[in-house]
N, C-alpha and C positions, 0 to 999 in steps of 0.2 A: 585363356583356356589352353591347357596342354593337350597333346595328342591322346594321352591316357583318358581324357574326359570323353573321347569319342568311342570308347569300347562299349559294345552293345551286348546285352545278355537276354534278349527276348526269345531266343531259340535254344532249346536244350539239345545238346549233341545227341546223336543216335548212339545206341549201344550195339556192340557186335552181336548181341543176342536178338536184336530186332530183325524182323523179316524185311526183305527187299521191298515188299509191298508197302511197308511203313515209310520207307524212303521215297518211294514213288508217290505216295499220297502227300507227303510233306512237300515234295517238289511241285506238285500240282497246286499247292496253296501259296507258294512263294515264287519270287522271281530270281532267286539266287542260283548261281551255277554250281555250287558245291554246298555240302552240309558236313560239319565236323562229326567225327566218330570217336567214341571212347571205348576203352576196354578196362574194366575194373577201375573206373573213375580216372583213367589216364588217357590223354589224347593220343591217338595213334595215326591220325590222318583224316582226310576228307574224301567223301565219295562225290563224284560228279553226276550231274543230272543225266548226261549222256549214258554213262555206265549203268546208272540205276534203271533206266528204261530198257536196257539191253539184257539185264540179268533176269533169272527166273524168280518170279514174285514170291514163291513159297519157300525159298531158301533164305537163310539168315545172312547177315552181312559178314559173319565169320567165314563163310564159304568164299568170299571174294576179297579177303584182306590184301591180296596181291595188287588189287586195283586202286587201293587208297593212295592219295597224293599227300605227301608229308610236308607241304609248305606251311610256314607260320612266321610270325615276327614277335619281337619282344615289346613290352610297353615303352621301353626307352629307345626303340628304333626310330631314327629320324624320319620325318614324314616323306621326304624325297625317296628314301630307301624303301619305305612302305609302298609308295606309288610304283617303284620299280618292281617290287615283289608281285604286285597285282598284275602288271604287264607281263612279267616273265612267266607267270603261271596261268595266264589267261583266265582269270577268275574275277568275280565281283564281291567276294567275301574272303576275309583274311583272318584266320585264327590268331589269337594273341595268347602267348604262353609266358609265365613268369620264369625266373631263373631255375626253379625246381621242376620245370616242364609241366606245371599245373595249368590247366585251361582256365583262362580268365574271361573269355568272350571273343568277340570278333570286331573287326573294322569293316565298314561298308564302303565300297569303291566311291560311291557318290559323295560321301562325306569327305574323303581324302582329296578328291578332285576339287570340291568346293574350297578347301583350304588352299589349294594351288591357285585357284582363281582369285583368291583374296590377296595374293602376293603383289608387290608393286609391278612385277613383270606383266601382269594382266590388268591390274586395277588402275594403275597410273596412266594418264593420257600420254601418248608418245607415238613413236614410229618404230616399226620393225624392219630391220634390214637383214638380208641374207648375203653374207660375204663368203668368199672362197679363196683358199691359198694352198700351197703345197703342205703336205702333212708335216714336214720337218721345218717349215719356214714360218708358221704362224706362232703367235704367243698371246695369251690373254692379257699379259701386262702391256704389250704393245697396243692391243685393241683398246684397253682402258685408257692408255695415254693418248691415243688418237681422238677418242671421244671427248675426254676431259680437257685436252688442250684446245678444243674448239668451244669451250665453255658450255658443254652439255652434260647432262646426267646419264650415267649408264645404269639402267634398272636391272639388267641381267643379260647373260650370254651363255649359250650352251652349244655343244657340237651336235648338229642335226643330221649330218651325213658324212661318211667316209667312204671314198671310192677311188680306185686307181691312183693312190698316193695323193689325192686331193681331199681336203677337209672343208666342209661347209659349216659355218657358224651363224646361228641366229642370234641377233642382238636386239634389245629393246632400249631405245634412247629417248631423251626428251626432244621436244619439237624444235628447239632453237638450233640454228646453224646446220641444218641437215645437209644442204648442198655442200657446205664447206667440209663437213665430216666425210661425205661420200668422195669428194675430190681428194681429201687427204688419204683415205684408204687406197685409192687408186695410185697415188704417188708412192705409197709403201708396197705396191705390188699386189694388192688384194683385188680380186674380181668382184664386181657387184652383181650378184645373181638376180636379186630383185631389190628395187628401191622404191621410194615414194613418188607420187605423181609429179611433183615439181621437177625432180631429176629427170624423169622420163620426158617431160615437156621440153626441158632444155636440150636433151639428146635429139628429140625430133626437130627442134628449131635449128640445131647445128647441122643435122643431116640436110635439111632444106636449104640452109645457107650454102653448104658445100655444093649442093646440086646447082643452085643458082649461079655460083661462081664458075662452075664448069660450063654451064650454058652460055654465060656471057663471054667466055674465052673461046667459044667456037668460032 
């Protein structure tokens, strides 16, 4: 199934000649954050639920064209870019336009997230590690090499935080050889921000062993 198959057409866009009260009534029946708006059969933007409830009910949408939000995607837009568009515009409905800017329908956020959950990053059994290194020092090729050189599978990796010239990278890997992978990352200068429970257990045992040595040397 392609992303195009997720285009929904069960809501007719509002017209600029419709009253704000029409938009308010539609929002009361739906759980969407926005509703597409057309003028002369051409998509011109979406009105938000927040704005609709702030405007005068007896005026038409044409009186508030300045408030319409113009976000949209194309049917060939990759699903990850579609997901980014949802996040960037703080919406749960995404209009889809063809190359001639004709309105085709919309995507629903829940459907796109469901696609994301079906990827191996989430669907496959494995462990998630959060690693950290200098912004100019890390490389995804090196991360892949570290994981695969320890005979493990890399299901995905993405930058989850950048702050003070440090970058944090979330990676999903297979369950085999996790301790070896973590130790290899450390040898290559990566900080392990969070790891799996076995690694934490080993760290606790090491700390207790060091404490016992200090105690015996007193």
